[in-house]
N, C-alpha and C positions, 0 to 999 in steps of 0.2 A: 090666531096663532099662538098666543099667549096660552089660551086655553088647552090647545093641542099640545104644547111644551109641558105643562102641568100635569096632563093626562099620562104622557109618555113617561115622565120622571117618577109618577107614583106607580104606575105599572111596574117600571123598572125595579123599584124598591121593594115592590110587592112580591116578587118573583125571585129576588136574591135569595131567600133562606131556602128555596127549593133547589138549588145548587150547592153541592159540597164544597167545602174550602180546600180540600186535597186536589179535588178534580179542577178547581178554578186555578189554583197556585202553580201545581206541576203536572198536571194532566193525568191520562190513564195509562201512558207509556213512559219508558224512561230510556235514555241512550246509555250505552255500556260499552266502553272500549276493550277491545280484545286484542292482544299481541301475543308474539311468541318469540322465542329464540331456539332456531332460527328462524327468520320470518319466511312468509310467502307459504305457510301451511294453510290447509283446508280447515274452514271453521265450520262446524255442523252445530245448530242450535235445535234442540228438540227433535232431532232425526231430521232436519231440513238442511240441506248445504245453503250456508250465506255467503261465502266468498273467502278470501285468502287474507291472512293477517299481514300487516295491522288492519282492522276494519271496526267500525262504530255501528253497533247494531240497536235498534229500536225495540225494545222488549215491553210486552204488557207488563205492568205491575201488579195484577191479580193473581198472577202464576208463578210458580217456582220454574226454573228452566236448567236444562242440562247442556253444557257446552262442552263440545268435543273438539279439540285441535289435533290434526293428524297430518303427517308428512311422510312420503316413502322412505324407507330406511331408518326411521325413527319409532319409538315407543310413543303411542298416543297419549295425549294429556286429556284428561276430563274434571270439569268442575261444576258444582251445582250453585247456580244462584238463587237464593231464597227471598221471600218477601218478608218484609217486618213492617209493623204499624208505623207509619209516618207520622212525624210530630204535628202535621196540619190537623190531626184528630182534636186537638185542643180548640182549634178555631171552630171546628163543627159544633163542640160542645158549647162554646160561647155564643156563636152567631147562627149556626146550621140548624142546631138541635137534632132530633130524632131524623128529620127528613134528610137534612145534610147528611149525616152518617149513613144512612141507607143509600143515598145518591153516590157517596164515595165507595161504600163497600162493593156495590154493584159495577162501578165503573173501573174500579182498581185504584182510585185516586187516594184511597185510605192508606195505601201500602208504598213502600220505598224498597227496591233491590238492592241486596248486598251479597258480595262486594261491588262497588261501582266500576271496577277495573278488573279484568282478567289477564294474567300473564302467565303463559305456559312455558315452561322449561322442558323441551323435548331432548331426550337423550337417546344416543345412537343405540340402534339394536345390535345384538351381537355380542362377542366375547373377546377380551383382551387380556392376556397374561403376560408376566414376566418371565425371564428365565428361571429355571431351578436346578439345583444340582443334586436334588435328593428325592426326587420323587415324578409321578406321571399324574398330570391333571386329566380328569375326564370332564368336559363341559358339554352342557346341553344347551343347544341353540335352535330357535324356531326355524330359521331360514339359513341355508348352507349357501356361503359365499363361494362362487364358482372358481376363485384364485386358490382355495384351500387344497392341500394335498390330503388324499384319504390314504390312512394307514391301517385301518381296522374298521370293524364293525361288530357291535353288540348284538348276540342273538338271544331270545327268549328260550328257556328250556321248558 
């Protein structure tokens, strides 16, 4: 039994440099909090719908990600989450060497995503104006509200 234990410990120590520090310490994915004001907006990450705000998404560390937050009647919010080199790269230089760096680079453990939290402030679509005594406002909007009264129409010449 003692011989088996010694063999197991030796094998474990011998394979330790084969794993990267970043992969060991924080893995190849990162949890990212996504929220919005107002809440209950649809969250799309890299073109795939993931749920509604607030949500915590698990994202791969080795890729940049595009986050889109959208809600009916509001202008959509977009943010890009980018990868940066993690501080655990120093652990690879000290303990894992080139093999550890390679493992972390392939798995994504070499990187950290920034920002760590995304908050989208959604603004209402449409137009709002105050009264004016000296002019007429012409406002272009993407979608007409059914409650508005039509008073004219622009034509092309």
